[in-house]
N, C-alpha and C positions, 0 to 999 in steps of 0.2 A: 340288967334287962336283956341283954343279948343272950345270956344263959337261959333265962326264962323262955325266951322265944324259941331257943334251940330245943328245950324240953318239950314244949308244946308241939313243935314241928316233929320231933322224934316220936311223940305218942301217936300222932296222926300218921306218921311214916310206918310205925309199928303196926297200926291198924291196916294200912294199905299192904304191908308185907304179909300179914296174916291173911288177908283176902287173896293175894296173889298165890300164896302157899296153899290155902284151902282149895282154891279153884283148880290148881295143878293136882293136888292130891285127890280131890273129889273126882276129877276126870279120869285119873289113873285108876282109882278104886272101882269106878263104874265100868271102865273098859277092860281092866285086867285083874280086878279083885279076886275072881275065883281061880285064876291061873298063876298069879304071882304073890308071894308072901307080902302082907302089908308092911312088914318092916322094910323090905326092899323098896316099896313105894314111898315110905317116909323118907328114905335116903335119897332117892331120885328127885322127889319133890323139893327137898331142901336144897339140893344142888341147883336145880333149875331156878328156884325162886331166888337164891342168892345172886345168880347171874343177872336176872332181870332187875332186882332192886338195888344192886350195889351202885350204879350210876347215880341214882336218886340220893342215896345217903351221901355219897362223895360230893356231889355238886350242890345239893340243896341243904341237907341237914347239917353236915359238918364243914361244908364250904372249903374243900381241900383243893389246892392247885399246886402245880409245879412238881409234884412227885410222881412216881411211876404208877400207872393204873394197874399194871399186872401185879406189882408187889403190894399195892394197897388191897387189891382183891384177894390175894393170897392171905393177907392178914385178916380181912373181913371174913373170908371163908374159914380160916383156922378158928375164929370165934364161933362162927356157925357150927363147926364140928363139935365144939363143946356142948353147945345146946342140942345138937343132933344126938349126942350121947345121952343127954337127959330124955329126949323123946324115945330113943330106941329102948331105954330102960323103963321110963315111967309109962309110956302108952301100953306095952304089953301087960304091965302089972295091973293097970286099971282095966284093960280089955279082958284078960284072961281070969284075973282073980275077982274083980268086982262086976264084970259083966257090962261095962260101960261101952257104948259104941265108939268105934275108932275115932271119928271126927270130934266127938265130945271129949274123949280122953286126951286127944291132942290139944284141944283148946285149954284144958286145965294145966297141962304142962307149959303151954306158951304164956299163961298168965303169970306164972311164977318166973319165967325166963326174961320177960320184958324189962323189969327194972335192972336186973343184972346185966342184960345186954347193953343197955344204954351206957352204964358204967364202964364196961370193958371197952366198948367202941370209943367212948370219949377219951379214956386214959391211954389205950394202946393202939387201936386200929386207926383212929383219926386224932392223934394228939395235937393240941394247940401248939403252934410254932412259938418258941420263946423269943422274945425281943431282947437283943443284947444292948 
């Protein structure tokens, strides 16, 4: 039952994270899109979003306590870098080759990443503590 609650909470949190990320990316594209390459904006948006949403994932989704916040965020961000690699590869392919708008292309990449992200975060970033 707790695992099901966590999955539902994670899906809601994933939606919240996407909104945070899209808001940051959208503002950057509107303000800097003609002067700064959109790939750089994908990178900066992902970094800022990870800083903003990490506390929520740590405290509410995976309910971690007692371990280092800094080390936890580094693990969280390391997972994010893997998915950032998918974005900086997938988004240009969809934008440049298929003519899909940047925000739509990013949404398509995120849809694939969400289930994988949950597994990696559950197993590595926020592993359940074993009881001896």
